[in-house]
Residue, then its C-alpha position, 0 to 999 in steps of 0.5 A: m512446458t510448465t504446468d499450472a502447479g509450477d506456475s502457482r508454486e512461483l507465484l507463491a515463492p517467498g520473494k514473490q509473496s513479499l512483493w505482492g504483500a507489499f503491493g497490496a499494502l500500497v493499494a490499501s494505503g492508497g485508499a487511506l491517502v484518497c480519503c483522508v490526505l487529498p481532500a485536506v491538502m486540496v483545501s489547504l492549497g485553496a483548490g476546494a472548488t476543485l475538490a468539490g468537482l472531484v467530489t461530484a464526479v467520484p462520489q465514492l470519495i464521500w463514502l471513503s471519508e464517512r468510513k475512515g475507521l474501515v479505510f484505516g483498518v484495512a490498510t492496517f491489516a494489509l500492512i501487518v500481512a505485507g510485513a509478516l510475508m516480508w519477514r518470512a522471506r528476508y532469509a529465503p535463498c536467491p538462485a545461485d545464477p548471477k542474473l537471477a540472483a540479481a533480479c531476486a535482490r532487486l525484487r526484495r529492494w522493491s518489496v521493501a520501498l513499496y513496503a516503506f512508502s505503504v507505512l508513510a502513506t497510511i501514517s501520513g493519512a492517519v495524521f490528517a484523518v485523526v490528529l489534525p482534526r482534534f486541533s481545529 
């Protein structure tokens, strides 16, 4: 039988912190993609009418687009926190049991992959939101 303290220690283990941090960064980066990349790609592909229908159905997209600085600020902060958590967990020991050690290694790989995808998503969002509009 486990206690609540044991469950919370398991959730706060360095390996799980890095996964949750990477997942949080992915969610924040998703906001950057939705606010900036999705509209630009849809218009580039000639789907402006579809974008208008999407904005009508989800008017929060306009709010996100108007607050690009906030969206990218939150995404950048989430990336910094996730990077710090992953850095902290980089040498955390894995269990001695072979199955648990394999799960630990898999969790670390997922964390790195999610983090890398989040960084790429945020950078591509910044390119579409900040860099490309200056050339038009």
